[in-house]
C-alpha positions in Angstrom: 182.9 169.2 202.0 180.0 169.2 204.4 178.5 172.3 202.7 177.8 170.1 199.6 175.0 168.3 201.5 173.4 171.4 202.8 170.2 172.4 200.9 170.2 176.0 199.8 168.4 178.5 202.0 168.2 181.4 199.7 166.6 184.6 200.9 163.8 186.0 198.6 165.5 189.1 197.3 168.6 187.0 196.4 166.8 185.6 193.4 167.8 188.7 191.3 170.8 188.1 189.0 174.0 187.8 190.9 176.4 190.6 189.9 179.9 189.5 189.0 183.0 190.4 191.0 186.7 189.6 190.8 189.0 187.9 193.3 192.6 188.4 192.0 195.3 185.9 192.9 197.9 186.8 195.6 200.7 187.4 193.2 201.5 187.5 189.5 200.4 184.0 188.8 197.7 181.5 189.7 200.3 179.4 191.5 200.6 182.2 194.2 197.2 181.3 195.5 194.2 183.3 196.4 193.4 185.7 199.3 191.6 184.1 202.2 188.9 186.7 202.7 185.1 186.7 202.3 184.2 189.1 199.5 180.7 190.6 199.3 179.4 189.1 202.5 175.9 190.4 202.2 175.4 189.1 198.7 177.1 185.7 199.4 175.3 185.1 202.7 171.9 186.0 201.0 172.7 183.0 198.6 173.5 180.7 201.6 177.2 180.8 200.9 178.8 181.1 204.4 182.2 182.5 205.1 183.5 179.1 206.0 182.2 177.7 202.7 183.9 180.4 200.7 187.2 180.2 202.6 187.3 176.4 202.1 186.7 176.8 198.4 189.5 179.4 198.1 191.9 177.2 200.1 191.1 174.2 197.9 191.6 176.3 194.8 194.9 177.7 196.1 196.1 174.2 196.9 195.4 173.0 193.4 197.4 175.8 191.9 200.6 175.3 193.7 203.4 172.9 192.6 203.5 170.1 195.1 206.8 169.0 196.7 207.1 166.0 194.4 206.5 168.1 191.3 209.3 170.6 192.4 211.7 167.8 193.0 210.9 166.1 189.7 211.4 169.4 187.8 214.7 170.0 189.5 216.2 166.4 189.6 215.1 165.0 186.2 217.4 167.2 184.2 220.3 166.2 186.4 219.4 162.5 186.0 219.4 163.0 182.3 223.0 164.3 182.4 222.3 167.3 180.3 224.5 169.8 182.0 223.8 173.5 181.5 220.7 172.9 179.3 219.2 171.3 182.4 218.1 174.7 183.6 216.0 175.2 180.4 214.6 171.7 180.7 213.7 172.2 184.4 211.9 175.5 183.5 209.9 173.7 180.7 209.0 170.8 183.1 207.8 173.3 185.7 205.7 175.2 183.1 204.0 172.1 181.9 203.3 171.0 185.5 201.8 174.4 186.3 199.5 174.1 183.3 198.4 170.8 184.6 197.6 172.4 188.0 195.4 175.0 186.3 193.5 172.2 184.7 193.1 170.5 188.1 191.9 173.9 189.6 189.4 174.3 186.8 188.1 170.8 187.5 187.8 171.7 191.2 185.8 174.8 190.2 183.5 172.6 188.1 182.8 170.3 191.1 182.1 173.2 193.4 179.8 174.8 190.8 177.9 171.6 190.2 177.6 170.5 193.9 177.2 173.9 195.6 177.4 177.2 193.9 174.9 176.7 191.0 172.2 175.5 193.3 172.5 179.0 195.0 172.4 180.9 191.7 176.2 181.5 191.5 178.7 180.4 188.9 182.4 180.6 189.5 184.7 181.1 186.5 188.5 181.1 186.4 189.9 183.9 184.2 193.5 184.6 183.1 194.8 188.1 182.6 194.6 191.5 184.2 
């Protein structure tokens, strides 16, 4: 993204430690995506994190978490192609679960990239947590 090449323009008072905040996912699981809103606008803008930057980050994170069309088809069709009958449902669920885990890994890698290229230079570190 273009924001990666923008040098930080941090306001003086923003050098204090950045207090943590949570952004829960849209549903029960990470695959449901994340809300497209700009939390803590004063704190983020003081660190030169614009609304457009944050929304792009959240969109990219949401995109990584979702099963893609090809993954959905693979998880549904593969058990049929294996001629496993009723156990195909269980196999399909297991395949989807493994693919979702892979997507969480991709999202974590996306967060690492954003931290390295953008957030850390502005005194912010993003962490992906699981749980309530």
